[in-house]
C-alpha positions as CSV (number, residue, x, y, z in Angstrom):
1,M,-18.3,-6.0,2.8
2,L,-19.3,-4.1,-0.3
3,E,-23.0,-4.7,0.4
4,E,-22.6,-2.5,3.5
5,I,-21.2,0.5,1.5
6,Q,-22.2,2.5,-1.5
7,S,-20.5,0.7,-4.4
8,N,-19.9,1.4,-8.0
9,E,-18.6,-0.5,-11.0
10,I,-14.9,0.0,-10.0
11,L,-15.5,-1.3,-6.5
12,D,-17.6,-4.2,-7.9
13,R,-14.4,-5.5,-9.6
14,L,-12.5,-6.0,-6.4
15,P,-11.8,-9.6,-5.5
16,D,-12.9,-11.0,-2.2
17,H,-9.4,-11.1,-0.7
18,L,-9.2,-7.2,-1.0
19,Q,-12.8,-6.7,0.2
20,Q,-11.8,-8.2,3.5
21,F,-9.8,-5.1,4.3
22,I,-12.7,-2.7,3.7
23,K,-14.7,-1.2,6.5
24,P,-17.6,1.3,6.7
25,Q,-16.5,4.9,7.2
26,D,-19.0,5.6,10.1
27,Y,-19.2,9.2,9.2
28,D,-21.4,10.0,12.2
29,E,-18.5,9.1,14.5
30,Y,-16.5,12.2,13.5
31,T,-16.9,14.8,16.2
32,A,-17.0,18.6,15.8
33,I,-13.4,18.6,17.1
34,N,-12.4,16.2,14.3
35,Q,-14.2,18.5,11.8
36,A,-12.3,21.5,13.2
37,V,-9.0,19.7,12.8
38,W,-9.8,18.8,9.2
39,R,-10.8,22.4,8.5
40,Y,-7.7,24.0,10.1
41,V,-5.3,21.7,8.3
42,M,-7.1,22.1,4.9
43,R,-7.3,25.9,5.2
44,K,-3.6,26.1,6.1
45,N,-2.7,23.7,3.4
46,V,-4.6,25.3,0.7
47,D,-3.2,28.7,1.7
48,Y,0.4,27.5,1.8
49,L,0.3,24.7,-0.8
50,S,-1.2,27.0,-3.5
51,K,2.3,28.5,-3.5
52,V,4.5,25.4,-3.3
53,A,2.4,22.4,-4.5
54,H,2.3,21.0,-8.1
55,N,-0.5,22.8,-10.0
56,S,-2.5,19.5,-10.1
57,Y,-3.2,19.8,-6.3
58,L,-5.7,22.6,-6.2
59,E,-7.4,21.5,-9.5
60,G,-7.5,18.0,-8.1
61,L,-9.3,19.2,-4.9
62,R,-12.0,20.6,-7.1
63,Q,-12.2,17.6,-9.4
64,T,-12.4,15.1,-6.5
65,G,-15.0,17.0,-4.6
66,I,-13.0,17.4,-1.5
67,S,-14.3,20.1,0.8
68,I,-12.1,22.4,2.7
69,D,-14.7,22.9,5.5
70,S,-15.7,19.3,6.3
71,I,-14.3,15.8,6.3
72,P,-15.3,14.1,3.0
73,N,-17.7,11.3,2.9
74,M,-15.6,9.0,0.7
75,Y,-18.5,7.0,-0.6
76,G,-19.9,10.3,-1.8
77,M,-16.5,11.1,-3.3
78,N,-16.9,7.9,-5.4
79,R,-19.6,9.6,-7.5
80,I,-17.0,12.1,-8.5
81,L,-13.9,9.9,-8.5
82,K,-15.5,7.5,-11.0
83,E,-15.4,10.3,-13.5
84,I,-11.6,10.0,-13.5
85,G,-11.7,6.2,-13.4
86,W,-11.1,5.7,-9.6
87,A,-12.9,4.9,-6.4
88,A,-12.2,5.1,-2.7
89,V,-12.6,2.6,0.2
90,A,-12.1,3.0,4.0
91,V,-9.7,0.7,5.9
92,D,-8.4,0.6,9.5
93,G,-4.9,2.2,9.5
94,F,-2.1,0.4,7.7
95,I,-2.9,-2.7,5.6
96,P,-0.2,-5.1,4.2
97,P,1.8,-3.3,1.5
98,A,1.0,-6.0,-1.2
99,A,-2.8,-5.5,-0.6
100,F,-2.4,-1.7,-0.6
101,M,-0.7,-1.8,-4.0
102,E,-3.2,-4.3,-5.4
103,F,-6.0,-1.9,-4.5
104,Q,-4.1,0.7,-6.6
105,A,-3.9,-1.8,-9.5
106,Y,-7.7,-1.8,-9.5
107,N,-7.8,2.1,-9.5
108,V,-9.0,2.1,-5.9
109,L,-7.7,4.7,-3.4
110,V,-7.3,3.2,0.1
111,I,-8.3,5.7,2.8
112,A,-7.7,5.2,6.5
113,S,-10.9,6.7,7.8
114,D,-9.7,7.8,11.3
115,I,-8.5,11.3,11.7
116,R,-5.5,12.6,13.8
117,Q,-6.0,14.1,17.2
118,L,-5.7,17.8,17.8
119,D,-2.4,17.2,19.6
120,H,-1.0,15.7,16.4
121,I,-2.5,18.1,14.0
122,E,0.8,18.8,12.2
123,Y,1.8,15.2,11.6
124,T,0.7,11.7,12.6
125,P,2.7,8.5,12.0
126,A,-0.6,6.7,11.4
127,P,-2.5,6.9,8.1
128,D,-5.6,9.1,8.5
129,I,-8.2,10.7,6.3
130,I,-6.3,13.9,6.1
131,H,-3.3,12.1,4.7
132,E,-5.2,9.9,2.3
133,G,-8.2,12.0,1.4
134,A,-6.5,15.4,1.2
135,G,-3.1,14.1,0.2
136,H,-3.6,11.2,-2.3
137,A,-6.9,12.0,-3.8
138,P,-6.3,15.4,-5.4
139,I,-3.2,14.3,-7.3
140,I,-4.8,11.3,-9.0
141,A,-6.9,13.8,-10.9
142,N,-3.7,14.2,-13.0
143,P,-4.0,11.5,-15.7
144,E,-0.3,10.9,-16.0
145,Y,0.1,10.5,-12.3
146,A,-3.0,8.3,-12.0
147,E,-1.6,5.9,-14.5
148,Y,1.7,5.8,-12.7
149,L,-0.1,5.0,-9.5
150,R,-2.1,2.2,-11.1
151,R,0.9,0.8,-12.8
152,F,2.9,1.0,-9.6
153,G,0.2,-1.1,-7.8
154,E,0.1,-3.6,-10.6
155,I,3.9,-4.2,-10.4
156,G,4.2,-3.6,-6.7
157,C,1.7,-6.3,-5.6
158,K,3.9,-8.9,-7.5
159,A,7.1,-7.9,-5.6
160,I,8.5,-10.7,-3.4
161,S,8.7,-10.1,0.3
162,S,11.2,-11.5,2.8
163,A,10.0,-13.3,5.9
164,K,11.0,-10.2,7.9
165,D,9.0,-7.8,5.9
166,Y,5.7,-8.8,7.5
167,E,7.3,-8.5,11.0
168,M,8.4,-5.0,10.1
169,Y,4.9,-4.1,8.9
170,E,3.3,-5.3,12.1
171,A,5.9,-3.4,14.2
172,I,5.3,-0.1,12.3
173,R,1.6,-0.5,12.4
174,H,1.7,-1.1,16.2
175,L,4.0,1.9,16.7
176,S,1.8,4.2,14.6
177,I,-1.3,3.2,16.5
178,I,0.1,3.8,20.0
179,K,1.8,7.0,19.0
180,E,-1.4,8.4,17.7
181,A,-3.4,7.1,20.7
182,E,-4.0,9.3,23.7
183,D,-2.1,8.8,26.9
184,T,0.2,6.1,25.7
185,P,3.1,5.8,28.3
186,E,6.4,7.0,27.0
187,D,8.1,3.7,27.9
188,V,5.6,1.8,25.8
189,I,6.3,4.1,22.8
190,R,10.0,3.8,23.4
191,E,9.9,0.0,23.5
192,A,8.0,0.0,20.2
193,E,10.4,2.4,18.6
194,E,13.3,0.3,19.7
195,K,11.8,-2.7,18.1
196,V,11.3,-0.9,14.8
197,D,14.9,0.4,15.0
198,F,16.2,-3.1,15.7
199,L,14.3,-4.6,12.8
200,Q,15.4,-1.8,10.4
201,N,19.0,-2.5,11.3
202,N,18.6,-6.3,11.0
203,M,16.6,-6.8,7.9
204,G,19.5,-8.2,5.8
205,K,19.5,-7.7,2.1
206,P,16.4,-5.7,1.1
207,S,13.6,-7.7,-0.5
208,E,11.9,-6.6,-3.7
209,M,8.9,-5.5,-1.6
210,A,11.2,-3.4,0.7
211,Q,12.8,-1.8,-2.4
212,I,9.5,-1.0,-4.2
213,R,8.1,0.2,-0.8
214,N,11.0,2.7,-0.8
215,L,10.1,3.9,-4.3
216,H,6.6,4.3,-3.2
217,W,7.6,6.3,-0.2
218,W,9.9,8.7,-2.1
219,T,7.4,9.3,-4.8
220,V,3.8,8.7,-3.9
221,E,4.2,9.7,-0.2
222,Y,7.1,12.2,-0.1
223,G,7.8,13.2,-3.7
224,L,8.9,16.5,-5.1
225,I,8.6,17.5,-8.7
226,G,10.4,20.1,-10.9
227,T,14.0,21.0,-10.3
228,V,16.3,20.5,-7.3
229,E,16.6,24.2,-7.0
230,E,12.8,25.0,-7.4
231,P,10.8,21.9,-6.5
232,K,7.1,21.6,-6.0
233,I,5.2,19.2,-3.7
234,Y,3.1,16.2,-5.0
235,G,3.7,13.5,-2.4
236,A,0.6,12.8,-0.1
237,G,2.6,12.8,3.1
238,L,3.8,16.3,2.4
239,L,0.5,17.6,1.1
240,S,-1.2,16.4,4.3
241,S,1.3,17.7,6.8
242,I,1.2,21.4,7.6
243,G,4.5,21.1,9.5
244,E,6.5,19.0,7.0
245,S,5.2,20.7,3.9
246,A,6.9,23.9,5.1
247,W,9.9,22.0,6.6
248,C,10.6,20.2,3.3
249,M,11.0,23.5,1.4
250,T,13.9,24.7,3.6
251,D,17.6,24.1,3.1
252,K,17.5,21.7,6.1
253,V,16.1,19.0,3.9
254,K,18.5,17.8,1.2
255,K,17.0,17.6,-2.3
256,R,18.2,14.8,-4.6
257,P,17.4,14.1,-8.3
258,Y,15.1,11.1,-8.4
259,N,16.5,7.9,-9.8
260,L,16.6,4.1,-9.2
261,E,19.0,4.6,-6.3
262,A,15.9,5.7,-4.2
263,A,14.9,2.0,-4.1
264,N,17.7,1.5,-1.6
265,Q,17.1,4.5,0.5
266,E,15.4,3.5,3.7
267,F,13.0,5.8,5.6
268,D,11.6,6.2,9.2
269,I,7.9,6.7,9.1
270,T,7.8,8.2,12.5
271,K,10.1,11.1,11.9
272,P,10.4,14.0,9.4
273,Q,12.5,13.0,6.4
274,P,16.1,14.4,6.2
275,Q,16.2,14.1,2.3
276,L,13.7,14.0,-0.5
277,Y,13.8,13.2,-4.2
278,V,12.8,15.4,-7.0
279,T,11.4,14.0,-10.3
280,P,11.4,16.3,-13.4
281,D,7.9,15.3,-14.3
282,F,5.3,12.5,-13.7
283,S,6.4,10.6,-16.9
284,Y,9.8,10.1,-15.4
285,L,8.3,8.3,-12.4
286,S,7.0,5.7,-14.8
287,Q,10.4,5.4,-16.5
288,V,12.1,4.6,-13.2
289,L,9.4,2.2,-12.3
290,E,9.9,0.3,-15.4
291,E,13.7,0.3,-14.7
292,F,13.0,-1.2,-11.3
293,A,10.5,-3.8,-12.8
294,N,13.3,-5.0,-15.1
295,T,15.3,-6.0,-12.0
296,M,12.5,-7.9,-10.4
297,S,12.0,-11.7,-10.6
298,L,8.6,-10.9,-12.2
299,R,10.6,-10.3,-15.4
300,K,13.9,-12.1,-14.7
301,G,12.7,-15.4,-13.2
302,G,15.6,-17.9,-13.0
303,L,17.2,-19.4,-9.9
304,S,17.3,-16.2,-8.0
305,G,13.5,-15.8,-8.4
306,L,12.9,-19.3,-7.0
307,E,15.3,-18.6,-4.2
308,K,13.5,-15.4,-3.3
309,L,10.1,-17.2,-3.2
310,I,11.6,-19.9,-0.9
311,N,13.1,-17.2,1.4
312,S,9.8,-15.3,1.5
313,K,8.0,-18.3,3.1
314,N,4.8,-17.0,1.5
315,L,2.5,-17.9,-1.4
316,G,4.1,-17.2,-4.7
317,T,4.1,-18.2,-8.4
318,I,6.6,-19.2,-11.0
319,E,6.0,-19.2,-14.8
320,L,7.8,-21.5,-17.1
321,S,8.7,-20.8,-20.7
322,T,5.6,-22.6,-21.9
323,G,3.4,-20.4,-19.9
324,I,2.4,-22.9,-17.3
325,Q,2.2,-21.3,-13.8
326,I,2.7,-23.0,-10.5
327,S,1.4,-21.3,-7.4
328,G,2.2,-22.4,-3.9
329,N,4.7,-22.2,-1.1
330,F,8.1,-23.0,-2.6
331,T,10.4,-24.9,-0.3
332,K,13.1,-26.5,-2.4
333,V,15.1,-25.9,-5.6
334,I,17.9,-28.0,-7.1
335,S,20.3,-26.1,-9.4
336,Y,22.9,-27.0,-12.0
337,Q,25.3,-24.5,-13.5
338,D,23.4,-21.6,-11.8
339,R,20.1,-22.7,-13.3
340,P,17.2,-24.3,-11.6
341,I,16.6,-27.9,-12.7
342,Y,14.0,-28.9,-10.1
343,F,11.5,-27.1,-7.8
344,Q,9.2,-28.2,-5.1
345,T,6.3,-26.7,-3.3
346,T,4.8,-27.8,0.0
347,G,1.1,-27.8,0.8
348,K,-1.7,-26.6,-1.4
349,T,-0.6,-25.9,-4.9
350,A,-2.4,-24.9,-8.1
351,L,-1.4,-24.9,-11.8
352,S,-2.5,-22.2,-14.2
353,N,-2.1,-20.8,-17.7
354,R,-2.5,-17.1,-18.4
355,D,-3.6,-16.5,-14.9
356,K,-6.5,-19.0,-15.0
357,E,-6.4,-22.3,-13.1
358,L,-6.1,-25.4,-15.3
359,V,-9.0,-27.7,-15.0
360,G,-8.2,-30.6,-12.8
361,H,-5.1,-28.9,-11.3
362,G,-6.4,-26.9,-8.4
363,V,-5.5,-27.2,-4.7
364,I,-7.9,-30.2,-4.4
365,N,-5.8,-32.0,-6.9
366,H,-2.5,-30.9,-5.5
367,P,-3.1,-30.6,-1.7
368,N,0.4,-31.8,-0.6
369,G,2.7,-29.9,-2.9
370,F,4.0,-30.2,-6.4
371,G,7.5,-30.8,-7.8
372,S,8.8,-30.9,-11.4
373,P,12.1,-30.8,-13.3
374,I,12.9,-27.8,-15.5
375,G,15.1,-27.6,-18.5
376,K,16.2,-29.7,-21.5
377,L,16.7,-33.4,-21.8
378,K,20.3,-34.5,-21.7
379,G,21.8,-34.9,-25.1
380,I,18.9,-33.4,-27.0
381,N,19.2,-29.8,-28.1
382,L,15.5,-29.5,-28.9
383,A,13.4,-28.8,-25.7
384,I,10.2,-30.7,-25.2
385,E,8.2,-27.6,-25.6
386,D,9.7,-27.0,-29.1
387,M,9.1,-30.5,-30.4
388,S,6.7,-31.1,-33.2
389,P,4.3,-34.1,-33.1
390,R,6.8,-36.0,-35.3
391,D,9.7,-35.1,-32.9
392,L,7.7,-36.2,-29.9
393,R,6.9,-39.5,-31.6
394,A,10.6,-40.0,-32.5
395,Y,11.7,-39.6,-28.9
396,D,8.8,-41.8,-27.6
397,I,7.2,-38.9,-25.8
398,Y,3.8,-40.4,-26.6
399,E,0.6,-41.6,-24.9
400,G,1.0,-45.2,-23.6
401,E,4.8,-45.2,-23.9
402,N,7.0,-46.2,-20.9
403,I,9.8,-43.8,-20.9
404,T,12.7,-42.4,-18.9
405,F,13.4,-38.7,-19.1
406,E,17.0,-37.8,-18.2
407,F,17.2,-34.1,-17.7
408,E,20.4,-31.9,-17.9
409,G,21.7,-31.8,-14.3
410,G,20.7,-35.3,-13.3
411,I,17.0,-35.4,-12.8
412,F,15.4,-38.7,-13.9
413,V,11.7,-39.2,-14.5
414,T,10.5,-42.8,-15.3
415,G,6.9,-43.9,-15.9
416,D,4.1,-44.5,-18.3
417,I,2.8,-41.5,-20.2
418,I,-1.0,-41.1,-19.7
419,T,-1.5,-37.8,-21.6
420,G,-0.3,-34.3,-22.3
421,T,-1.8,-30.9,-21.9
422,R,-1.2,-28.2,-24.5
423,N,-1.6,-24.4,-24.5
424,L,-3.3,-22.3,-27.1
425,Q,-0.1,-22.2,-29.2
426,G,0.0,-26.0,-29.3
427,K,3.0,-26.4,-27.0
428,I,2.9,-29.2,-24.4
429,I,2.8,-27.6,-20.9
430,L,2.1,-30.7,-18.8
431,I,2.7,-34.4,-19.1
432,S,0.9,-36.8,-16.8
433,L,2.4,-40.2,-16.0
434,K,1.5,-43.3,-13.9
435,N,3.8,-45.8,-12.2
436,C,6.2,-42.9,-12.0
437,T,9.4,-42.3,-10.0
438,V,11.5,-39.1,-9.9
439,T,15.0,-39.2,-8.6
440,Y,18.1,-37.0,-8.3
441,K,21.3,-38.9,-7.5
442,N,20.4,-41.0,-4.5
443,E,17.3,-38.9,-3.5
444,I,13.7,-40.0,-4.3
445,L,11.7,-36.9,-5.2
446,F,8.5,-38.8,-6.2
447,Q,7.6,-42.4,-5.8
448,L,4.9,-44.4,-7.6
449,E,2.9,-45.1,-4.4
450,W,2.0,-41.5,-4.4
451,G,-0.3,-41.8,-7.4
452,N,0.0,-40.3,-10.9
453,Y,2.7,-37.7,-11.5
454,D,2.2,-34.4,-13.4
455,M,5.3,-33.0,-14.9
456,A,5.4,-29.3,-15.8
457,I,7.1,-28.6,-19.1
458,G,9.4,-25.7,-19.6
459,K,13.1,-25.1,-20.4
460,E,13.4,-22.2,-18.0
461,V,11.7,-20.1,-15.3
462,I,10.8,-16.8,-17.0
463,S,9.0,-15.2,-14.1
464,A,8.6,-15.5,-10.3
465,F,6.3,-13.3,-8.3
466,A,4.4,-13.0,-5.0
467,G,0.9,-14.3,-4.7
468,P,-1.1,-16.8,-6.9
469,A,-1.5,-16.7,-10.6
470,D,-5.3,-17.1,-10.2
471,P,-6.5,-15.7,-6.9
472,L,-9.6,-17.9,-7.1
473,S,-7.4,-21.0,-6.6
474,F,-6.7,-20.2,-2.9
475,D,-8.7,-19.1,0.1
476,L,-7.1,-15.7,0.6
477,I,-9.7,-14.4,3.2
478,T,-7.2,-15.1,5.9
479,H,-6.0,-11.6,7.1
480,K,-6.0,-11.4,10.9
481,V,-5.4,-7.9,12.3
482,S,-3.1,-8.1,15.3
483,S,-4.2,-4.6,16.5
484,T,-6.8,-2.1,15.7
485,T,-6.8,1.7,15.8
486,I,-7.3,2.9,19.3
487,K,-10.3,5.2,19.5
488,S,-10.2,8.5,21.4
489,K,-11.3,8.1,25.1
490,S,-14.5,9.8,26.1
491,S,-15.0,11.8,29.3
492,E,-17.4,14.4,30.6
493,E,-14.7,17.0,30.0
494,K,-14.2,15.9,26.4
495,L,-17.9,15.7,25.8
496,E,-18.3,19.2,27.0
497,L,-15.5,20.5,24.8
498,E,-17.1,18.6,21.8
499,S,-20.4,20.4,22.5
500,L,-18.7,23.8,22.4
501,Y,-17.0,22.9,19.0
502,Q,-20.4,21.8,17.8
503,A,-22.0,25.1,18.9
504,V,-19.4,27.1,17.1
505,K,-19.8,24.9,14.0
506,N,-23.5,25.5,14.1
507,N,-23.0,29.2,14.4
508,R,-20.8,29.2,11.3
509,N,-23.5,27.3,9.4
510,G,-26.2,29.7,10.6
511,E,-28.0,27.1,12.7
512,N,-29.6,27.7,16.1
513,T,-27.5,26.8,19.1
514,K,-28.1,27.0,22.8
515,F,-24.6,28.6,23.3
516,S,-23.7,32.1,22.2
517,L,-20.1,32.5,21.0
518,E,-19.4,34.5,24.2
519,A,-20.7,31.8,26.4
520,A,-18.8,29.1,24.5
521,F,-15.7,31.1,24.8
522,E,-16.0,31.7,28.5
523,I,-16.7,28.0,29.2
524,A,-13.7,27.0,27.1
525,K,-11.4,29.6,28.8
526,K,-12.5,28.5,32.3
527,H,-12.7,24.7,31.9
528,H,-10.5,24.0,28.9
529,P,-7.6,26.4,29.2
530,K,-5.2,24.3,27.1
531,D,-7.4,24.2,24.1
532,W,-6.6,26.7,21.3
533,L,-8.4,25.7,18.1
534,L,-11.8,26.5,19.4
535,S,-10.7,30.1,20.1
536,V,-9.2,30.4,16.7
537,E,-12.6,29.3,15.2
538,I,-14.4,31.9,17.4
539,Y,-11.9,34.6,16.4
540,E,-12.6,33.9,12.8
541,L,-16.4,34.3,13.3
542,V,-16.2,37.6,15.3
543,L,-13.3,39.4,13.9
544,D,-15.3,41.5,11.4
545,R,-18.5,41.8,13.4
546,D,-17.4,42.3,17.0
547,P,-13.9,43.8,17.2
548,K,-14.0,44.1,21.0
549,F,-14.8,40.5,21.6
550,A,-12.3,39.5,18.9
551,A,-9.6,41.4,20.8
552,K,-10.5,39.5,23.9
553,V,-10.3,36.2,22.1
554,K,-6.9,37.1,20.6
555,E,-5.5,38.1,24.0
556,H,-6.6,34.7,25.3
557,L,-4.8,33.0,22.4
558,H,-1.6,34.8,23.3
559,E,-1.9,33.7,26.8
560,V,-2.3,30.1,25.6
561,K,0.8,30.6,23.4
562,A,2.9,31.7,26.4
563,Q,1.8,28.6,28.3
564,R,2.2,26.1,25.4
565,K,5.2,27.2,23.4
566,D,5.1,23.9,21.5
567,I,2.0,24.9,19.7
568,A,2.6,28.7,19.6
569,H,3.3,28.5,15.8
570,L,0.0,26.8,15.2
571,I,-1.9,29.5,17.0
572,D,0.0,32.2,15.1
573,G,-0.8,30.3,11.9
574,G,-4.5,30.3,12.7
575,I,-4.6,34.0,13.6
576,E,-2.6,34.9,10.5
577,L,-5.0,32.9,8.3
578,V,-8.1,34.5,9.8
579,E,-6.7,38.0,9.5
580,A,-5.5,37.4,6.0
581,N,-8.8,36.1,4.9
582,L,-10.6,39.2,6.4
583,M,-8.3,41.5,4.4
584,V,-9.2,39.6,1.2
585,K,-12.9,40.2,1.9
């Protein structure tokens, strides 16, 4: 995909399994109405957020090259973003949380390139370029926050999901798409909302991915910074919502000190948030992130880590104390005294060390799964990995020897040793045997007819995490999108309205247009009586040069307000902004 877009050295580092989510921005598809929506939101935001946002916001707008007057070309943004060590790519709406976070780990900002409809100008449940480009991008110009975001991605993409997490992701993605789409029947939206509600209430114990997604929501998306009494905004969801950025500053939204408890606070992506968390500074975000990482199987491993991987029903990895890593779909664990003593994968499996696949131990070599005992040998205090060459000789763990390994917990491995594989520190991480059987009580775990047996060496599982140790071991280009963003419908009426917006845009830019502003206004008033933003844009252009015409436009806007009370505050906001800017001039 990168050959279709303007790349740079940051994007060139992206692995293929992330590139599959990237799409061209298709800048020419943005209409004049889209540009007007961007301009209104940005002007309102900059006016309001200059008072309530963290001071990094306005400075970040300048540093990242984001224009207030026009939708940014994100691949043009890359020329500026790379100066702060970041890049941007376009995607279609929501992508899986693990992929989203892995992009962050590569210092790449994921931007949903679609833009909200005029009817959803205050807030959209779907990711869009206002949310991503105007919300996320400015704050990453702050080095402390940018490092938090990168580190969050690095840790977050290793979080283990539950089998229900992906179902929830698909349900939320579907709901966000149909709520943003035009003319979706209310019963269809209601059915989708009910499904999301049902899933939210029946997820069971939250997975690591669900918990870290909560932390992401309450910081990166909806975070406040400062004190509970006097907070400032830094979360992208708030920075990009002209409605919620004001709502969140009222007493109607409860402010809580940010801490690890936020990992268990669920959220509803389709509704304004009833509570928000306030961090004292960006450094504290990283402190809480490390606290959470210490609770993850990534750092704890053990029996619970293996059980989480089994329950996830997804590709995952365990790392043993010798450093050997086993990646696959884990389906079985045998435990003894709350410790794992044997594990089993099913299907394609790869063995790695230091995140690099071991030669001769890829999925071609282990196409049908992999199983191995874990722990110490019974009656021997010294673990195999800690034995010197003399110790290994003394216990007949030597090439050519026929041996029976009896592990604590009752796993027996009997066979002829072929060879051993060592890591850079000289520890044995793998022993290969022929004529081998592996048993546990009356259960046969491996039989000699299956060929040679590779036994991973390690006295404990020190880490368990989502995804493969070496992404090159597996074909990860498998993402199938169940639904795509629904494009705005075209009609003669809409095309005419777009041409009027374009005429006004051209007028502002000093370009020739076949419409005078008076003609554009009269056509809009007669044929598009519900539209309001075009009149606000015209009012801005004529207020200081044709007061009589401006009064006529303002009168019309008040008439629209009377008919459309739901957007009256938006019209007022537009008028106030225009008049305030004129006073500044």
